[in-house]
C-alpha positions, 0 to 999 in steps of 0.5 A: 125443717119447714114443710110444704105447708109448715108451722100450722100452729101460727096459721099458715096464712098469717106466717106465709102472707107476704110470700102468698101475695108474691105468688099471686102476682107472679101467677097474674103475671104470667096470665097477663102474658098469656093474654097478650100473646094469646094461648097458642103463641109459640116459637114454631120451633122445638115447642111445635115439635113437642106439642106434635110429638105429645098428639102423636103419643096420644094417638099411637103411644109412640115416642116421636120427634120431628115427625118420626119415631125417635130417641132423640128426646126423653119421654116426659114432655111428649106423655105430658102433652099427650095427657092434655090431648086426652082431656082437652083435645087437639084445639085451642083447649089444649093450648089453654090448658097447657098454658095455664099448668105452664104458668102454674108450675113456674109460679110454684117454682118460686114457691119452693125457692122461698121454702127452701131459704125459709127453713135455714134462714129469717123469712125476709131472706126468703121473700127477696129472691122471690122477687126475681122472678118477676123478671118478663123473661121467666113469665115469657118463658112460662108461656112455651111449651118447652122443657124449661118451665117444667124442669125449673120447677122440679129443680126447685122441689129437688132442692127443697126436698134435698135440704129437707132430707139433709136435715130430717134424714127421713124417707118423705124427704128422700121420695121427694127428692127421687121424685123431682129428680126422676121427673127431671130426668124424664125431661132432659137426660142431662138430669141424671146428674140429679141422682148423684149430686146428693151424695157428697152433700149428705156425706157433709149433713153426717147422714147415716151411712146405712140408709144413704147406701140403702137409698142409693141402692134403691134409686138405682133400682127404681131408675133401672125400672125405667132404663132397662125397657127404654134401651130394649126399646131404643135397641129394637128401633136403632140396633144400638144400646141407647140408655138415654137419648142419641141427641147429643149430636147436633148440640155437640156440632154446634158447640165447636163453633162456639169460642175462638179459634175454632177450625174450619170444616175443610180442615177438620174432616172430609164430609163425604168420607164421614157420612160413608164411614157413619153410613157403613157402621149403620149398614144393618139398619137399611131396608130390604130396598137397600134404603134407610127408613126415616127414622133411621135417616134422622138417627144417622143424620144425627150420629154423622153431626157427632162424628163431625163434632169429634173430628173437629175436637180431635183437629182443634186439639191438635192444631190450637189446644190453647184456644180450645181449652180458653173456648171450653173452660172460659168463654163458653161457660162464662156466656151462660153466666149472664145470658137470658132466655127472651127472644121476644122482648114483650116488654120493650127495653128490658132486656138489658136490665134483666142481664145487668141483673144476672151479673148482680145476683151471679156475684152475690151468689159467689159471695155466699160462701165467704159470707157463709163461712164467716157466719158459720151457717149453711155452709154445706147448702151453699158449697152444694149449690155452687158446686152443682151450678158450675158442674151443670155449667160446664156439662152444657159448655161441653156442648152447645151453650144456649140461653134456654139451658142457662135459664133453668139452672138459675134457682141454684143461684137464687137460693144461694143469694138468699143464704148470702142475705142471711148470712151477711146480716148475721155477720153484721149482728155479730159485729154489733151493726144492726139497722136498730142499732144505726138507728138508735144512734141516728136518733141519738145524733139528731137529737144531740144536733137539735139541743145544740142548735137550740142552745146556741 
């Protein structure tokens, strides 16, 4: 199995020189995008809120969002940004440091995609998917201080570590997988699924049962070292057991307006009744003067959104379950497959081409499964990639389908594309069709035609 810096006998640069050239070009593409946009470029949206939360964390040690103590987000990004504030201050130096680091993470994500494929396929099949990261939407994303870039990097590291664990069955690989999954969980609560996904894959790889169960217990123990104090902290602030976040309310509500046939608000619930019911539930959070503090107002607002979402979903299910099923099982997931997170089309007239490319790589990723079965190689890996990808698509589709979320799942597809290319080449080779054989036939036919013309 390939290592992070593999095959030292041959020479690291000699073995990976093509991939390293691509990495440098990708990194410079991102730096060029930064020079063009400016280091302090942003969307003035969630990215600004994250940066403000990081600055607040540096000064107070509190996890905040939108200016109040919060459990709307996981603590990873504010803590990370706070570290940059400590190093570079709150001015332009902080922005330069953050953007440079984000560009580096986006580039290194490609490296781990390459290593993951290279460990189980010919080198050319690992190099070609790297080229997919040259599309300008990735370079643009890596210039936004959002969770997507570090999450994308950690997903690629996670996949590399997992496939290495399936082969080597060693503790180093386990800690790569756990470390990547835990840090991804610190960025997004949805990454909790990363702790469970390896189990069926490792079963397929005939992983030793005793070691697997022991590592599952260790994972539970280590994750609990964060979950328990985080839950206690959230209970102290909000009077409720919140092991991850309370941020599902707003995206869940927005998701009920996606698809077809969704109900009108006035049909699904009464606004005043919903608000009163939620406030009644959280009477214990009121201050002595009978009002709510700013952090509790934010908490109750998101709980109200959640209550509205559930009311809309219940009404929708009772009155038009066909359109609801169509929306949640087909329309919303499908919209995640081809979207690109590229709101500011920095390179003109490229978004349409990128979305067309998303169609191509999606169907190539799907084709990886029959190709892997026919070639009898990387079957377990392809099954895992497609299952993990599909599961997360439906997890997001349950709430709000968003191009930002779709972008961070692309490594699952790109690695599957690499395995498809290798499997397709293997199938052609077994059938006797190779580039060398085609070239030999072509030269023979050309020589035959030349001799025939000469004879005439």
